[in-house]
N, C-alpha and C positions, 0 to 999 in steps of 0.2 A: 502492500499500499503505501509506502513512504520512498518517492523515487524521483529520477528526475524529472517527470513528469506534472511532480507536484512542486509548488513553492512552499516553504515550512509554514508561511499565514493556510495556505489551502491545506495542508497537510492538519494542523492543528483545527481549521473550522470544520474538516471534514467529520476529525474526531468527534466533536463535540456537536454532530446532528444527529437527530432522533430522525428513525423510520419514520414514516407519518402518512395516516392513509386517514383522504378525508371527501367536504365535496369540493371541490373546485369548481368558483365562479363559469371556466372554462371549459376545463375539461372535463368536470362532473367526478362521480366519484372514483377518486385514480391515488397512488403515489407520490407522491415529493417528488420531483426531483433534484428541488434548489429548497435554498431558507425564502427565496420569494412565495414560492409554490405550496409551503407551507403557510407563509404568514399566509396567504389569501384562503387558502382554508380555514382560518376563524378561532372560536374557542373551543370549536368540537373539533377538532381536528384526533385527532387518536394516533400516539407516539406507540405504535405494532413493537417495536423494540421492548418497550421499558414494561406490556402487558405480559408480556409474552414471558420476559424474564421472570418474572415478579409473581406469576402466573406457575410458571414451574418450581421453582425455586420453593412457593408456599405448595405448593402439591409435593417436592419431594418431603420438604419438610415433613409434613400431614403422610408420611408414605411410611418413612422409616419408623416415624418413633411410633403411631397408630399399630407394625407387624410388632415392635420391641414389647408396647403394652399387654398385645396379647400372645407372645409368647415367653412373657415374663414368667421367671421360674422361684418359687423360694428356696430352693437349691443351690448349690454355687451357680450364680449366674456368667452369660458369658461376658464378651469382654463390650462386644456394642451396649447391654444392658447396662455393666457395669456406667459405662460414658454417661446414658439417656438418664440415672438415679443421680450419679454427678451434677447435672445439672440440672435435673427437680426437683434436688436440694439445695442445690447453691439459687432457686429464684425463691424456691417457699420462706428462703433464710429472709433473703431481700423482702418477699414481700411482709415477712411478720414483723421485720427494722422498720419499714414504712409506715403498711398503712396499720390504722388499729383501729377500724370498724368490722364488719363481718359480711362478704359476700364473695361469694363460689366465685364468681366474674376475675375474678383479677389475678388471681393466681394462673389461671388456663393463656387468661388477656397477655401478662407478662411474656412467659413462656412463649408465645406465639409472637410480639414484638421482639423479644433477643432472638429466637434460632432465627428469622426470617428476615430481619433487618441483617443477622449477623451471614448470613451466606449471598444477601443482598451482596452487602459492602464486600465479599470475600471474592466477588467476581471482578474485583479492582486487582488482585494476581494474579488473571490471567493476561500474560502480554500482551499489550493495545494493540497490537497486532494480528494476531491470531483468527481470531474468529471474525473482523471484519474483513477480511484475506477471506475467508471458506466465502465469505456470505456474497463477497464481488462477484470470486466464482459461478456462485450459484447464480448469479444473478443475471452473468453475462452468459451462460449454457443455456439457463432454460429459457430466462426474459427478456433477453436478447438487449441488453440494458448495460451503459458505460460502467463500469466497476468504480469511477471515480463517483459514479450518483446514487451508491447503494450504502446508502449509512447504514448502521448496524450497529449500537451502544449498548453494553453486556454490562455496566451498571446501572440499574432501576433507578441507586437512590444517587445522583448525579445530577436526576431529572427531577427538577421541585414539582412537577405532578405529582409523582410518585410519594413523594414524605409529601408535601400538605395535604396528600388524601388522608395520610395512614395522619397525620395530627390532627384535618378533620374529624376524622372517627374516631382519636381518645376526645374531643372539643364536644362531641355529638355527646356522647357516654356520660361526659362529667355534669353539662345542661341538665341531662337525663334524673342522675341519678340524684343529685343539687333540688330540681324540682321533686321527686320522688322523696326523696327525705325529709327535706326540710319545706315540702310543699312550694306554693305560688308566691305567697306572702311574706315566708320566711326568702326564698328567695330572691324577689325586691326589695324587701327588710338589707338583704347583704349589699344588694348594692348601693342603698339610698341612704343607712343612717352608718357607716360608716367611712371612712376609719375615723370621721370627725362627729362627736356626740356631745349634746346639751339635752337636758333632763325639764330644760325651757321649750316649748314645744316651736312657739316661733320661729326662736335660733335654731330650732330642727328643722324648720320648716327652709328655713332658708339655707343651712347645709346641705339639703340633699341633693343643688343642682350641683355641687362642690368634688360628690360625694360621689353621685352617679358618674362623673365625669371622671375621676382619679382609680373607681370600679371598673369604670369598663376597658379605660387600657389596660387594666393591669389583667380582667380577662380575655381579650382578644390577644393582648402580648403572649400569649399560654402558648397558644399550639401555630402562632406565629415562631417564635424563638424556638418550639419544637423539630417545628417541620424546616428554618434556614439554618440548624446551626447544625444537623446532618445534614442535606445540600452542600452550606460552604466548605469542611469538613474533606467529604467526599468528594464534590468537586475539585480541588483546590490536589487533591493527592491524586485524580487520573490526571489533571495539568503536569505535573509535576512527572508525572510519567511518562508521559506524549509528548514535555520536554528530553527528559530521557534519551528517546526511542528517537527525538530526530537528532540526537548528539553522535547515538551508535551508528544511526544511517549515515549520516553525514563523513564520520569516519570510513566505514563500507566503501561511498562511492569515491571518497578521497585514493583507499588502494586502487577501485575497479578501474579506475580513469590515467593509472601510469602503471608502466613497464620499468624493470629493472630493480635495481636498491637504491633510492634518493630519497629526499628529506622527504619528499613526499607522501612516499609508505609509512615513512616510520612516524610524521604525523599524524597519518589515517590510520596507522596500528593503533597508535597513545590514545588517542578520540575516541578510537572505537572500544578497546580495551575498559578507557578509565569512565565511556558509559554506562561498561556494559558491569564495571565495579559499584558504583553508582543505582543503576538498577536494582542490581542484589541488595544492595544495601539500606535501598528507599522500602525493599519490599518486607525485609527483615523487620523491617523499625514499622510498617503501615502493617500488621498482623495488630501492633498492637492499638492500632489508633483506629484500623476496621470494630477489633472488638471494645473498645473503649466508647468508643457512637452509641454501638446498638444495646452498651451496658446505661450510657446517660441516657439513652432515648426510655428505657422499659422503666430508670430510675424516676423521672419525673412523669412517667405515666400513672405508676404509683402512687407519687406522690400527691400527683394533681385527681387523682380518683380519693385519696383521703382527705382532699381537700375538701371535694365534693360531699362526701360524707360528714365532716365535722359541722355539729349544729352550736349554733352562739348565743 
């Protein structure tokens, strides 16, 4: 994918575009060939690669954990059962430490959020060119498309649509349980009677607009920060992988363009070797990042659900 037919800017732009399907004003229902066509499709365009990988990884998680639960034994457990039990115990400890109410939904939701996001983040460790290269070959072979017009992002969490969608799901549950536990009056009271309070009813009435503004800002910031934190960290990580890939590619191109022992070959080799070392180092460090981001999203989900159940 990174070749002399693409500039560095084109290469980066290509890897950061989604495989988009939607209703184009001129072409009808079709796949977008460039950013302009994707933009023209409007709000209801679907990022097919994001949907494909998120659903596939979610189904993979459900299949293996369901299989482990069905085959669980009270005797000597297998390696995968040990692994699953370790994760479940870790999630259970996290929920018990952050969630003070009683709700049987919270622990399974926390487990799903953590594993699902971790698997989506884990795709960031697949070399950036491998799967897009395969997608380009398939597109050119079966659909007669220029490989440079085949877009295929494999890290769903680098798409804000995915992270915002998950955050809105958590936000919806938070609002639902806030109203269910406290009632409409209690929920409205939380938004209008805090943080400023007065025993004088007239003063309290004057404070309501200020309380409502502050509480709405605090409320709306929860899903926004939840979504953008995950998206920003994973997008930045993917960008670094792409930049390192450009460095390796530039070194390999330098070697391929010259013959014989020369400074050009030496420079190209050092550039490619340095890029390969950076790629390995960043991948090892990124294992911590992808795990930490999944853990943070899960922990904040538990905390927000606890806040929804807390009665003042």
